[in-house]
PDBQT receptor file of N, H, CA, C and O in Angstrom, charges set to zero:
ATOM      1  N   MET A   1     102.574 118.822 149.105  1.00  0.00    +0.000 N 
ATOM      2  CA  MET A   1     101.767 119.820 148.446  1.00  0.00    +0.000 C 
ATOM      3  C   MET A   1     101.909 121.146 149.202  1.00  0.00    +0.000 C 
ATOM      4  O   MET A   1     101.850 121.177 150.432  1.00  0.00    +0.000 OA
ATOM      5  N   SER A   2     102.093 122.225 148.464  1.00  0.00    +0.000 N 
ATOM      6  H   SER A   2     102.140 122.200 147.465  1.00  0.00    +0.000 HD
ATOM      7  CA  SER A   2     102.307 123.531 149.061  1.00  0.00    +0.000 C 
ATOM      8  C   SER A   2     100.977 124.226 149.345  1.00  0.00    +0.000 C 
ATOM      9  O   SER A   2      99.986 124.013 148.647  1.00  0.00    +0.000 OA
ATOM     10  N   ASP A   3     100.977 125.036 150.353  1.00  0.00    +0.000 N 
ATOM     11  H   ASP A   3     101.783 125.209 150.920  1.00  0.00    +0.000 HD
ATOM     12  CA  ASP A   3      99.789 125.795 150.739  1.00  0.00    +0.000 C 
ATOM     13  C   ASP A   3      99.494 126.863 149.673  1.00  0.00    +0.000 C 
ATOM     14  O   ASP A   3     100.405 127.600 149.295  1.00  0.00    +0.000 OA
ATOM     15  N   PRO A   4      98.257 126.968 149.178  1.00  0.00    +0.000 N 
ATOM     16  CA  PRO A   4      97.923 127.964 148.154  1.00  0.00    +0.000 C 
ATOM     17  C   PRO A   4      98.194 129.391 148.608  1.00  0.00    +0.000 C 
ATOM     18  O   PRO A   4      98.519 130.251 147.790  1.00  0.00    +0.000 OA
ATOM     19  N   TYR A   5      98.065 129.648 149.899  1.00  0.00    +0.000 N 
ATOM     20  H   TYR A   5      97.801 128.949 150.563  1.00  0.00    +0.000 HD
ATOM     21  CA  TYR A   5      98.334 130.992 150.416  1.00  0.00    +0.000 C 
ATOM     22  C   TYR A   5      99.781 131.393 150.140  1.00  0.00    +0.000 C 
ATOM     23  O   TYR A   5     100.044 132.504 149.680  1.00  0.00    +0.000 OA
ATOM     24  N   HIS A   6     100.703 130.501 150.416  1.00  0.00    +0.000 N 
ATOM     25  H   HIS A   6     100.489 129.599 150.790  1.00  0.00    +0.000 HD
ATOM     26  CA  HIS A   6     102.115 130.806 150.210  1.00  0.00    +0.000 C 
ATOM     27  C   HIS A   6     102.448 130.961 148.721  1.00  0.00    +0.000 C 
ATOM     28  O   HIS A   6     103.315 131.755 148.354  1.00  0.00    +0.000 OA
ATOM     29  N   GLN A   7     101.760 130.205 147.877  1.00  0.00    +0.000 N 
ATOM     30  H   GLN A   7     101.057 129.560 148.176  1.00  0.00    +0.000 HD
ATOM     31  CA  GLN A   7     101.954 130.366 146.438  1.00  0.00    +0.000 C 
ATOM     32  C   GLN A   7     101.487 131.740 145.999  1.00  0.00    +0.000 C 
ATOM     33  O   GLN A   7     102.155 132.392 145.197  1.00  0.00    +0.000 OA
ATOM     34  N   ASN A   8     100.348 132.192 146.511  1.00  0.00    +0.000 N 
ATOM     35  H   ASN A   8      99.805 131.662 147.162  1.00  0.00    +0.000 HD
ATOM     36  CA  ASN A   8      99.827 133.505 146.135  1.00  0.00    +0.000 C 
ATOM     37  C   ASN A   8     100.711 134.635 146.637  1.00  0.00    +0.000 C 
ATOM     38  O   ASN A   8     100.848 135.653 145.960  1.00  0.00    +0.000 OA
ATOM     39  N   VAL A   9     101.310 134.479 147.801  1.00  0.00    +0.000 N 
ATOM     40  H   VAL A   9     101.199 133.652 148.352  1.00  0.00    +0.000 HD
ATOM     41  CA  VAL A   9     102.219 135.507 148.307  1.00  0.00    +0.000 C 
ATOM     42  C   VAL A   9     103.410 135.652 147.370  1.00  0.00    +0.000 C 
ATOM     43  O   VAL A   9     103.832 136.768 147.064  1.00  0.00    +0.000 OA
ATOM     44  N   GLY A  10     103.946 134.538 146.919  1.00  0.00    +0.000 N 
ATOM     45  H   GLY A  10     103.604 133.632 147.168  1.00  0.00    +0.000 HD
ATOM     46  CA  GLY A  10     105.063 134.590 145.976  1.00  0.00    +0.000 C 
ATOM     47  C   GLY A  10     104.667 135.201 144.645  1.00  0.00    +0.000 C 
ATOM     48  O   GLY A  10     105.422 135.978 144.061  1.00  0.00    +0.000 OA
ATOM     49  N   ARG A  11     103.485 134.851 144.167  1.00  0.00    +0.000 N 
ATOM     50  H   ARG A  11     102.871 134.220 144.642  1.00  0.00    +0.000 HD
ATOM     51  CA  ARG A  11     103.006 135.421 142.904  1.00  0.00    +0.000 C 
ATOM     52  C   ARG A  11     102.763 136.910 143.040  1.00  0.00    +0.000 C 
ATOM     53  O   ARG A  11     103.091 137.678 142.136  1.00  0.00    +0.000 OA
ATOM     54  N   TYR A  12     102.195 137.326 144.157  1.00  0.00    +0.000 N 
ATOM     55  H   TYR A  12     101.929 136.703 144.892  1.00  0.00    +0.000 HD
ATOM     56  CA  TYR A  12     101.924 138.750 144.358  1.00  0.00    +0.000 C 
ATOM     57  C   TYR A  12     103.223 139.544 144.450  1.00  0.00    +0.000 C 
ATOM     58  O   TYR A  12     103.317 140.644 143.906  1.00  0.00    +0.000 OA
ATOM     59  N   THR A  13     104.217 138.997 145.129  1.00  0.00    +0.000 N 
ATOM     60  H   THR A  13     104.141 138.103 145.570  1.00  0.00    +0.000 HD
ATOM     61  CA  THR A  13     105.509 139.664 145.216  1.00  0.00    +0.000 C 
ATOM     62  C   THR A  13     106.118 139.830 143.832  1.00  0.00    +0.000 C 
ATOM     63  O   THR A  13     106.654 140.892 143.518  1.00  0.00    +0.000 OA
ATOM     64  N   THR A  14     106.043 138.810 143.013  1.00  0.00    +0.000 N 
ATOM     65  H   THR A  14     105.608 137.947 143.268  1.00  0.00    +0.000 HD
ATOM     66  CA  THR A  14     106.559 138.888 141.644  1.00  0.00    +0.000 C 
ATOM     67  C   THR A  14     105.766 139.905 140.828  1.00  0.00    +0.000 C 
ATOM     68  O   THR A  14     106.342 140.689 140.074  1.00  0.00    +0.000 OA
ATOM     69  N   TYR A  15     104.451 139.889 140.982  1.00  0.00    +0.000 N 
ATOM     70  H   TYR A  15     103.983 139.253 141.595  1.00  0.00    +0.000 HD
ATOM     71  CA  TYR A  15     103.599 140.848 140.279  1.00  0.00    +0.000 C 
ATOM     72  C   TYR A  15     103.973 142.275 140.653  1.00  0.00    +0.000 C 
ATOM     73  O   TYR A  15     104.122 143.117 139.767  1.00  0.00    +0.000 OA
ATOM     74  N   ARG A  16     104.128 142.569 141.933  1.00  0.00    +0.000 N 
ATOM     75  H   ARG A  16     104.007 141.885 142.652  1.00  0.00    +0.000 HD
ATOM     76  CA  ARG A  16     104.464 143.927 142.375  1.00  0.00    +0.000 C 
ATOM     77  C   ARG A  16     105.841 144.342 141.847  1.00  0.00    +0.000 C 
ATOM     78  O   ARG A  16     106.043 145.504 141.495  1.00  0.00    +0.000 OA
ATOM     79  N   LEU A  17     106.769 143.420 141.792  1.00  0.00    +0.000 N 
ATOM     80  H   LEU A  17     106.605 142.476 142.078  1.00  0.00    +0.000 HD
ATOM     81  CA  LEU A  17     108.100 143.725 141.281  1.00  0.00    +0.000 C 
ATOM     82  C   LEU A  17     108.016 144.180 139.828  1.00  0.00    +0.000 C 
ATOM     83  O   LEU A  17     108.604 145.196 139.461  1.00  0.00    +0.000 OA
ATOM     84  N   PHE A  18     107.286 143.432 139.002  1.00  0.00    +0.000 N 
ATOM     85  H   PHE A  18     106.808 142.606 139.301  1.00  0.00    +0.000 HD
ATOM     86  CA  PHE A  18     107.193 143.775 137.590  1.00  0.00    +0.000 C 
ATOM     87  C   PHE A  18     106.245 144.932 137.339  1.00  0.00    +0.000 C 
ATOM     88  O   PHE A  18     106.475 145.722 136.424  1.00  0.00    +0.000 OA
ATOM     89  N   HIS A  19     105.197 145.051 138.119  1.00  0.00    +0.000 N 
ATOM     90  H   HIS A  19     105.010 144.408 138.863  1.00  0.00    +0.000 HD
ATOM     91  CA  HIS A  19     104.226 146.125 137.929  1.00  0.00    +0.000 C 
ATOM     92  C   HIS A  19     104.856 147.483 138.207  1.00  0.00    +0.000 C 
ATOM     93  O   HIS A  19     104.577 148.455 137.506  1.00  0.00    +0.000 OA
ATOM     94  N   SER A  20     105.695 147.551 139.216  1.00  0.00    +0.000 N 
ATOM     95  H   SER A  20     105.922 146.761 139.785  1.00  0.00    +0.000 HD
ATOM     96  CA  SER A  20     106.329 148.823 139.549  1.00  0.00    +0.000 C 
ATOM     97  C   SER A  20     107.355 149.239 138.491  1.00  0.00    +0.000 C 
ATOM     98  O   SER A  20     107.737 150.407 138.428  1.00  0.00    +0.000 OA
ATOM     99  N   ARG A  21     107.794 148.315 137.680  1.00  0.00    +0.000 N 
ATOM    100  H   ARG A  21     107.484 147.365 137.731  1.00  0.00    +0.000 HD
ATOM    101  CA  ARG A  21     108.756 148.630 136.619  1.00  0.00    +0.000 C 
ATOM    102  C   ARG A  21     108.088 148.730 135.248  1.00  0.00    +0.000 C 
ATOM    103  O   ARG A  21     108.769 148.820 134.227  1.00  0.00    +0.000 OA
ATOM    104  N   LEU A  22     106.771 148.715 135.229  1.00  0.00    +0.000 N 
ATOM    105  H   LEU A  22     106.218 148.643 136.059  1.00  0.00    +0.000 HD
ATOM    106  CA  LEU A  22     105.973 148.842 134.010  1.00  0.00    +0.000 C 
ATOM    107  C   LEU A  22     106.276 147.744 132.986  1.00  0.00    +0.000 C 
ATOM    108  O   LEU A  22     106.143 147.969 131.784  1.00  0.00    +0.000 OA
ATOM    109  N   ILE A  23     106.675 146.578 133.446  1.00  0.00    +0.000 N 
ATOM    110  H   ILE A  23     106.783 146.396 134.423  1.00  0.00    +0.000 HD
ATOM    111  CA  ILE A  23     106.913 145.436 132.568  1.00  0.00    +0.000 C 
ATOM    112  C   ILE A  23     105.633 144.624 132.419  1.00  0.00    +0.000 C 
ATOM    113  O   ILE A  23     105.546 143.765 131.541  1.00  0.00    +0.000 OA
ATOM    114  N   ILE A  24     104.645 144.884 133.261  1.00  0.00    +0.000 N 
ATOM    115  H   ILE A  24     104.716 145.582 133.973  1.00  0.00    +0.000 HD
ATOM    116  CA  ILE A  24     103.436 144.068 133.277  1.00  0.00    +0.000 C 
ATOM    117  C   ILE A  24     102.630 144.219 131.987  1.00  0.00    +0.000 C 
ATOM    118  O   ILE A  24     101.947 143.275 131.590  1.00  0.00    +0.000 OA
ATOM    119  N   GLY A  25     102.686 145.371 131.324  1.00  0.00    +0.000 N 
ATOM    120  H   GLY A  25     103.241 146.138 131.647  1.00  0.00    +0.000 HD
ATOM    121  CA  GLY A  25     101.892 145.601 130.113  1.00  0.00    +0.000 C 
ATOM    122  C   GLY A  25     102.129 144.588 129.012  1.00  0.00    +0.000 C 
ATOM    123  O   GLY A  25     101.177 143.959 128.549  1.00  0.00    +0.000 OA
ATOM    124  N   PRO A  26     103.366 144.408 128.577  1.00  0.00    +0.000 N 
ATOM    125  CA  PRO A  26     103.610 143.424 127.515  1.00  0.00    +0.000 C 
ATOM    126  C   PRO A  26     103.363 141.980 127.934  1.00  0.00    +0.000 C 
ATOM    127  O   PRO A  26     103.159 141.118 127.080  1.00  0.00    +0.000 OA
ATOM    128  N   VAL A  27     103.379 141.707 129.213  1.00  0.00    +0.000 N 
ATOM    129  H   VAL A  27     103.545 142.408 129.907  1.00  0.00    +0.000 HD
ATOM    130  CA  VAL A  27     103.143 140.357 129.697  1.00  0.00    +0.000 C 
ATOM    131  C   VAL A  27     101.649 140.113 129.896  1.00  0.00    +0.000 C 
ATOM    132  O   VAL A  27     101.173 138.990 129.730  1.00  0.00    +0.000 OA
ATOM    133  N   LEU A  28     100.915 141.158 130.249  1.00  0.00    +0.000 N 
ATOM    134  H   LEU A  28     101.302 142.070 130.384  1.00  0.00    +0.000 HD
ATOM    135  CA  LEU A  28      99.503 141.012 130.574  1.00  0.00    +0.000 C 
ATOM    136  C   LEU A  28      98.662 140.633 129.360  1.00  0.00    +0.000 C 
ATOM    137  O   LEU A  28      97.752 139.812 129.474  1.00  0.00    +0.000 OA
ATOM    138  N   THR A  29      98.950 141.216 128.206  1.00  0.00    +0.000 N 
ATOM    139  H   THR A  29      99.689 141.883 128.113  1.00  0.00    +0.000 HD
ATOM    140  CA  THR A  29      98.139 140.952 127.017  1.00  0.00    +0.000 C 
ATOM    141  C   THR A  29      98.203 139.476 126.596  1.00  0.00    +0.000 C 
ATOM    142  O   THR A  29      97.146 138.873 126.411  1.00  0.00    +0.000 OA
ATOM    143  N   PRO A  30      99.376 138.868 126.437  1.00  0.00    +0.000 N 
ATOM    144  CA  PRO A  30      99.383 137.435 126.092  1.00  0.00    +0.000 C 
ATOM    145  C   PRO A  30      98.755 136.559 127.183  1.00  0.00    +0.000 C 
ATOM    146  O   PRO A  30      98.132 135.539 126.890  1.00  0.00    +0.000 OA
ATOM    147  N   TYR A  31      98.926 136.969 128.435  1.00  0.00    +0.000 N 
ATOM    148  H   TYR A  31      99.432 137.798 128.673  1.00  0.00    +0.000 HD
ATOM    149  CA  TYR A  31      98.316 136.214 129.529  1.00  0.00    +0.000 C 
ATOM    150  C   TYR A  31      96.794 136.233 129.411  1.00  0.00    +0.000 C 
ATOM    151  O   TYR A  31      96.151 135.189 129.523  1.00  0.00    +0.000 OA
ATOM    152  N   LEU A  32      96.216 137.415 129.186  1.00  0.00    +0.000 N 
ATOM    153  H   LEU A  32      96.739 138.263 129.095  1.00  0.00    +0.000 HD
ATOM    154  CA  LEU A  32      94.763 137.519 129.064  1.00  0.00    +0.000 C 
ATOM    155  C   LEU A  32      94.254 136.841 127.793  1.00  0.00    +0.000 C 
ATOM    156  O   LEU A  32      93.153 136.289 127.783  1.00  0.00    +0.000 OA
ATOM    157  N   LEU A  33      95.043 136.880 126.731  1.00  0.00    +0.000 N 
ATOM    158  H   LEU A  33      95.937 137.328 126.739  1.00  0.00    +0.000 HD
ATOM    159  CA  LEU A  33      94.671 136.136 125.519  1.00  0.00    +0.000 C 
ATOM    160  C   LEU A  33      94.610 134.638 125.817  1.00  0.00    +0.000 C 
ATOM    161  O   LEU A  33      93.721 133.934 125.337  1.00  0.00    +0.000 OA
ATOM    162  N   GLY A  34      95.556 134.169 126.605  1.00  0.00    +0.000 N 
ATOM    163  H   GLY A  34      96.277 134.741 126.995  1.00  0.00    +0.000 HD
ATOM    164  CA  GLY A  34      95.571 132.762 126.989  1.00  0.00    +0.000 C 
ATOM    165  C   GLY A  34      94.395 132.378 127.880  1.00  0.00    +0.000 C 
ATOM    166  O   GLY A  34      93.988 131.216 127.918  1.00  0.00    +0.000 OA
ATOM    167  N   LYS A  35      93.855 133.356 128.591  1.00  0.00    +0.000 N 
ATOM    168  H   LYS A  35      94.185 134.299 128.560  1.00  0.00    +0.000 HD
ATOM    169  CA  LYS A  35      92.689 133.121 129.450  1.00  0.00    +0.000 C 
ATOM    170  C   LYS A  35      91.380 133.176 128.676  1.00  0.00    +0.000 C 
ATOM    171  O   LYS A  35      90.315 132.938 129.247  1.00  0.00    +0.000 OA
ATOM    172  N   GLY A  36      91.444 133.491 127.360  1.00  0.00    +0.000 N 
ATOM    173  H   GLY A  36      92.309 133.685 126.896  1.00  0.00    +0.000 HD
ATOM    174  CA  GLY A  36      90.245 133.460 126.537  1.00  0.00    +0.000 C 
ATOM    175  C   GLY A  36      89.649 134.812 126.198  1.00  0.00    +0.000 C 
ATOM    176  O   GLY A  36      88.601 134.865 125.555  1.00  0.00    +0.000 OA
ATOM    177  N   LEU A  37      90.271 135.905 126.603  1.00  0.00    +0.000 N 
ATOM    178  H   LEU A  37      91.122 135.863 127.126  1.00  0.00    +0.000 HD
ATOM    179  CA  LEU A  37      89.763 137.229 126.257  1.00  0.00    +0.000 C 
ATOM    180  C   LEU A  37      90.251 137.601 124.862  1.00  0.00    +0.000 C 
ATOM    181  O   LEU A  37      91.301 137.132 124.424  1.00  0.00    +0.000 OA
ATOM    182  N   ASN A  38      89.493 138.439 124.167  1.00  0.00    +0.000 N 
ATOM    183  H   ASN A  38      88.639 138.819 124.523  1.00  0.00    +0.000 HD
ATOM    184  CA  ASN A  38      89.956 138.931 122.874  1.00  0.00    +0.000 C 
ATOM    185  C   ASN A  38      90.535 140.334 123.059  1.00  0.00    +0.000 C 
ATOM    186  O   ASN A  38      90.486 140.890 124.157  1.00  0.00    +0.000 OA
ATOM    187  N   TYR A  39      91.080 140.900 121.990  1.00  0.00    +0.000 N 
ATOM    188  H   TYR A  39      91.120 140.449 121.099  1.00  0.00    +0.000 HD
ATOM    189  CA  TYR A  39      91.750 142.189 122.095  1.00  0.00    +0.000 C 
ATOM    190  C   TYR A  39      90.796 143.306 122.519  1.00  0.00    +0.000 C 
ATOM    191  O   TYR A  39      91.192 144.205 123.260  1.00  0.00    +0.000 OA
ATOM    192  N   THR A  40      89.567 143.260 122.066  1.00  0.00    +0.000 N 
ATOM    193  H   THR A  40      89.245 142.529 121.464  1.00  0.00    +0.000 HD
ATOM    194  CA  THR A  40      88.600 144.289 122.446  1.00  0.00    +0.000 C 
ATOM    195  C   THR A  40      88.348 144.257 123.951  1.00  0.00    +0.000 C 
ATOM    196  O   THR A  40      88.301 145.305 124.595  1.00  0.00    +0.000 OA
ATOM    197  N   GLN A  41      88.190 143.085 124.500  1.00  0.00    +0.000 N 
ATOM    198  H   GLN A  41      88.228 142.233 123.977  1.00  0.00    +0.000 HD
ATOM    199  CA  GLN A  41      87.960 142.960 125.940  1.00  0.00    +0.000 C 
ATOM    200  C   GLN A  41      89.183 143.413 126.736  1.00  0.00    +0.000 C 
ATOM    201  O   GLN A  41      89.045 144.076 127.764  1.00  0.00    +0.000 OA
ATOM    202  N   ILE A  42      90.363 143.062 126.270  1.00  0.00    +0.000 N 
ATOM    203  H   ILE A  42      90.476 142.523 125.435  1.00  0.00    +0.000 HD
ATOM    204  CA  ILE A  42      91.590 143.450 126.959  1.00  0.00    +0.000 C 
ATOM    205  C   ILE A  42      91.744 144.960 126.946  1.00  0.00    +0.000 C 
ATOM    206  O   ILE A  42      92.045 145.559 127.978  1.00  0.00    +0.000 OA
ATOM    207  N   LEU A  43      91.541 145.585 125.793  1.00  0.00    +0.000 N 
ATOM    208  H   LEU A  43      91.297 145.099 124.954  1.00  0.00    +0.000 HD
ATOM    209  CA  LEU A  43      91.681 147.035 125.709  1.00  0.00    +0.000 C 
ATOM    210  C   LEU A  43      90.600 147.746 126.510  1.00  0.00    +0.000 C 
ATOM    211  O   LEU A  43      90.852 148.818 127.061  1.00  0.00    +0.000 OA
ATOM    212  N   THR A  44      89.411 147.176 126.585  1.00  0.00    +0.000 N 
ATOM    213  H   THR A  44      89.207 146.305 126.137  1.00  0.00    +0.000 HD
ATOM    214  CA  THR A  44      88.361 147.755 127.423  1.00  0.00    +0.000 C 
ATOM    215  C   THR A  44      88.770 147.716 128.886  1.00  0.00    +0.000 C 
ATOM    216  O   THR A  44      88.601 148.701 129.604  1.00  0.00    +0.000 OA
ATOM    217  N   LEU A  45      89.303 146.594 129.329  1.00  0.00    +0.000 N 
ATOM    218  H   LEU A  45      89.441 145.794 128.746  1.00  0.00    +0.000 HD
ATOM    219  CA  LEU A  45      89.765 146.491 130.715  1.00  0.00    +0.000 C 
ATOM    220  C   LEU A  45      90.896 147.470 131.007  1.00  0.00    +0.000 C 
ATOM    221  O   LEU A  45      90.918 148.091 132.070  1.00  0.00    +0.000 OA
ATOM    222  N   GLN A  46      91.836 147.614 130.073  1.00  0.00    +0.000 N 
ATOM    223  H   GLN A  46      91.818 147.110 129.210  1.00  0.00    +0.000 HD
ATOM    224  CA  GLN A  46      92.944 148.539 130.278  1.00  0.00    +0.000 C 
ATOM    225  C   GLN A  46      92.457 149.990 130.260  1.00  0.00    +0.000 C 
ATOM    226  O   GLN A  46      92.988 150.834 130.982  1.00  0.00    +0.000 OA
ATOM    227  N   GLY A  47      91.461 150.273 129.448  1.00  0.00    +0.000 N 
ATOM    228  H   GLY A  47      91.029 149.587 128.862  1.00  0.00    +0.000 HD
ATOM    229  CA  GLY A  47      90.877 151.611 129.426  1.00  0.00    +0.000 C 
ATOM    230  C   GLY A  47      90.176 151.940 130.730  1.00  0.00    +0.000 C 
ATOM    231  O   GLY A  47      90.304 153.048 131.249  1.00  0.00    +0.000 OA
ATOM    232  N   ILE A  48      89.433 150.974 131.260  1.00  0.00    +0.000 N 
ATOM    233  H   ILE A  48      89.329 150.074 130.838  1.00  0.00    +0.000 HD
ATOM    234  CA  ILE A  48      88.767 151.175 132.552  1.00  0.00    +0.000 C 
ATOM    235  C   ILE A  48      89.805 151.400 133.647  1.00  0.00    +0.000 C 
ATOM    236  O   ILE A  48      89.610 152.241 134.524  1.00  0.00    +0.000 OA
ATOM    237  N   ALA A  49      90.894 150.660 133.602  1.00  0.00    +0.000 N 
ATOM    238  H   ALA A  49      91.053 149.976 132.889  1.00  0.00    +0.000 HD
ATOM    239  CA  ALA A  49      91.955 150.828 134.598  1.00  0.00    +0.000 C 
ATOM    240  C   ALA A  49      92.582 152.221 134.498  1.00  0.00    +0.000 C 
ATOM    241  O   ALA A  49      92.855 152.853 135.518  1.00  0.00    +0.000 OA
ATOM    242  N   ALA A  50      92.811 152.703 133.264  1.00  0.00    +0.000 N 
ATOM    243  H   ALA A  50      92.589 152.190 132.435  1.00  0.00    +0.000 HD
ATOM    244  CA  ALA A  50      93.411 154.022 133.088  1.00  0.00    +0.000 C 
ATOM    245  C   ALA A  50      92.475 155.125 133.578  1.00  0.00    +0.000 C 
ATOM    246  O   ALA A  50      92.919 156.068 134.233  1.00  0.00    +0.000 OA
ATOM    247  N   VAL A  51      91.197 155.015 133.267  1.00  0.00    +0.000 N 
ATOM    248  H   VAL A  51      90.837 154.250 132.734  1.00  0.00    +0.000 HD
ATOM    249  CA  VAL A  51      90.221 156.015 133.730  1.00  0.00    +0.000 C 
ATOM    250  C   VAL A  51      90.111 155.969 135.251  1.00  0.00    +0.000 C 
ATOM    251  O   VAL A  51      89.988 157.010 135.897  1.00  0.00    +0.000 OA
ATOM    252  N   SER A  52      90.154 154.780 135.817  1.00  0.00    +0.000 N 
ATOM    253  H   SER A  52      90.254 153.935 135.292  1.00  0.00    +0.000 HD
ATOM    254  CA  SER A  52      90.077 154.648 137.272  1.00  0.00    +0.000 C 
ATOM    255  C   SER A  52      91.250 155.344 137.957  1.00  0.00    +0.000 C 
ATOM    256  O   SER A  52      91.080 155.973 139.001  1.00  0.00    +0.000 OA
ATOM    257  N   VAL A  53      92.419 155.232 137.378  1.00  0.00    +0.000 N 
ATOM    258  H   VAL A  53      92.557 154.721 136.529  1.00  0.00    +0.000 HD
ATOM    259  CA  VAL A  53      93.590 155.902 137.949  1.00  0.00    +0.000 C 
ATOM    260  C   VAL A  53      93.365 157.409 137.963  1.00  0.00    +0.000 C 
ATOM    261  O   VAL A  53      93.636 158.065 138.970  1.00  0.00    +0.000 OA
ATOM    262  N   VAL A  54      92.877 157.960 136.870  1.00  0.00    +0.000 N 
ATOM    263  H   VAL A  54      92.657 157.428 136.052  1.00  0.00    +0.000 HD
ATOM    264  CA  VAL A  54      92.643 159.399 136.802  1.00  0.00    +0.000 C 
ATOM    265  C   VAL A  54      91.557 159.815 137.786  1.00  0.00    +0.000 C 
ATOM    266  O   VAL A  54      91.717 160.799 138.508  1.00  0.00    +0.000 OA
ATOM    267  N   VAL A  55      90.464 159.077 137.818  1.00  0.00    +0.000 N 
ATOM    268  H   VAL A  55      90.334 158.278 137.232  1.00  0.00    +0.000 HD
ATOM    269  CA  VAL A  55      89.330 159.441 138.670  1.00  0.00    +0.000 C 
ATOM    270  C   VAL A  55      89.692 159.373 140.155  1.00  0.00    +0.000 C 
ATOM    271  O   VAL A  55      89.280 160.234 140.932  1.00  0.00    +0.000 OA
ATOM    272  N   PHE A  56      90.453 158.364 140.549  1.00  0.00    +0.000 N 
ATOM    273  H   PHE A  56      90.788 157.665 139.917  1.00  0.00    +0.000 HD
ATOM    274  CA  PHE A  56      90.722 158.180 141.972  1.00  0.00    +0.000 C 
ATOM    275  C   PHE A  56      92.011 158.837 142.450  1.00  0.00    +0.000 C 
ATOM    276  O   PHE A  56      92.116 159.168 143.631  1.00  0.00    +0.000 OA
ATOM    277  N   GLU A  57      92.981 159.034 141.588  1.00  0.00    +0.000 N 
ATOM    278  H   GLU A  57      92.896 158.765 140.628  1.00  0.00    +0.000 HD
ATOM    279  CA  GLU A  57      94.249 159.603 142.041  1.00  0.00    +0.000 C 
ATOM    280  C   GLU A  57      94.234 161.121 142.067  1.00  0.00    +0.000 C 
ATOM    281  O   GLU A  57      94.852 161.715 142.951  1.00  0.00    +0.000 OA
ATOM    282  N   ILE A  58      93.565 161.759 141.151  1.00  0.00    +0.000 N 
ATOM    283  H   ILE A  58      93.063 161.276 140.433  1.00  0.00    +0.000 HD
ATOM    284  CA  ILE A  58      93.546 163.227 141.150  1.00  0.00    +0.000 C 
ATOM    285  C   ILE A  58      92.832 163.773 142.384  1.00  0.00    +0.000 C 
ATOM    286  O   ILE A  58      93.378 164.663 143.037  1.00  0.00    +0.000 OA
ATOM    287  N   PRO A  59      91.629 163.284 142.741  1.00  0.00    +0.000 N 
ATOM    288  CA  PRO A  59      91.011 163.791 143.961  1.00  0.00    +0.000 C 
ATOM    289  C   PRO A  59      91.848 163.495 145.216  1.00  0.00    +0.000 C 
ATOM    290  O   PRO A  59      91.872 164.303 146.145  1.00  0.00    +0.000 OA
ATOM    291  N   THR A  60      92.516 162.370 145.245  1.00  0.00    +0.000 N 
ATOM    292  H   THR A  60      92.496 161.714 144.490  1.00  0.00    +0.000 HD
ATOM    293  CA  THR A  60      93.346 162.040 146.396  1.00  0.00    +0.000 C 
ATOM    294  C   THR A  60      94.504 163.019 146.518  1.00  0.00    +0.000 C 
ATOM    295  O   THR A  60      94.850 163.435 147.624  1.00  0.00    +0.000 OA
ATOM    296  N   GLY A  61      95.102 163.389 145.397  1.00  0.00    +0.000 N 
ATOM    297  H   GLY A  61      94.820 163.051 144.499  1.00  0.00    +0.000 HD
ATOM    298  CA  GLY A  61      96.181 164.375 145.428  1.00  0.00    +0.000 C 
ATOM    299  C   GLY A  61      95.695 165.750 145.846  1.00  0.00    +0.000 C 
ATOM    300  O   GLY A  61      96.392 166.472 146.558  1.00  0.00    +0.000 OA
ATOM    301  N   ALA A  62      94.495 166.112 145.401  1.00  0.00    +0.000 N 
ATOM    302  H   ALA A  62      93.929 165.525 144.822  1.00  0.00    +0.000 HD
ATOM    303  CA  ALA A  62      93.930 167.417 145.773  1.00  0.00    +0.000 C 
ATOM    304  C   ALA A  62      93.636 167.466 147.269  1.00  0.00    +0.000 C 
ATOM    305  O   ALA A  62      93.859 168.491 147.914  1.00  0.00    +0.000 OA
ATOM    306  N   VAL A  63      93.144 166.380 147.812  1.00  0.00    +0.000 N 
ATOM    307  H   VAL A  63      92.963 165.547 147.288  1.00  0.00    +0.000 HD
ATOM    308  CA  VAL A  63      92.852 166.333 149.248  1.00  0.00    +0.000 C 
ATOM    309  C   VAL A  63      94.154 166.380 150.048  1.00  0.00    +0.000 C 
ATOM    310  O   VAL A  63      94.202 167.001 151.110  1.00  0.00    +0.000 OA
ATOM    311  N   ALA A  64      95.190 165.743 149.560  1.00  0.00    +0.000 N 
ATOM    312  H   ALA A  64      95.151 165.239 148.698  1.00  0.00    +0.000 HD
ATOM    313  CA  ALA A  64      96.481 165.721 150.269  1.00  0.00    +0.000 C 
ATOM    314  C   ALA A  64      97.121 167.095 150.299  1.00  0.00    +0.000 C 
ATOM    315  O   ALA A  64      97.826 167.433 151.250  1.00  0.00    +0.000 OA
ATOM    316  N   ASP A  65      96.877 167.900 149.253  1.00  0.00    +0.000 N 
ATOM    317  H   ASP A  65      96.304 167.625 148.480  1.00  0.00    +0.000 HD
ATOM    318  CA  ASP A  65      97.449 169.252 149.242  1.00  0.00    +0.000 C 
ATOM    319  C   ASP A  65      96.650 170.135 150.166  1.00  0.00    +0.000 C 
ATOM    320  O   ASP A  65      96.958 171.318 150.309  1.00  0.00    +0.000 OA
TER     321      ASP A  65
């Protein structure tokens, strides 16, 4: 039996590989549907993520300048 920590490291590495190439979007929706979420919940989560990027990245860029 494999250690769960090592499994998560492999999964995270795969996630980062696909996330940086923007492939995660088309894969994420069927995955979340399989987890029991509906389209409204998925789009709400993606909307919160998009707003979070704007809210947290713009001030960080302003401080860096």
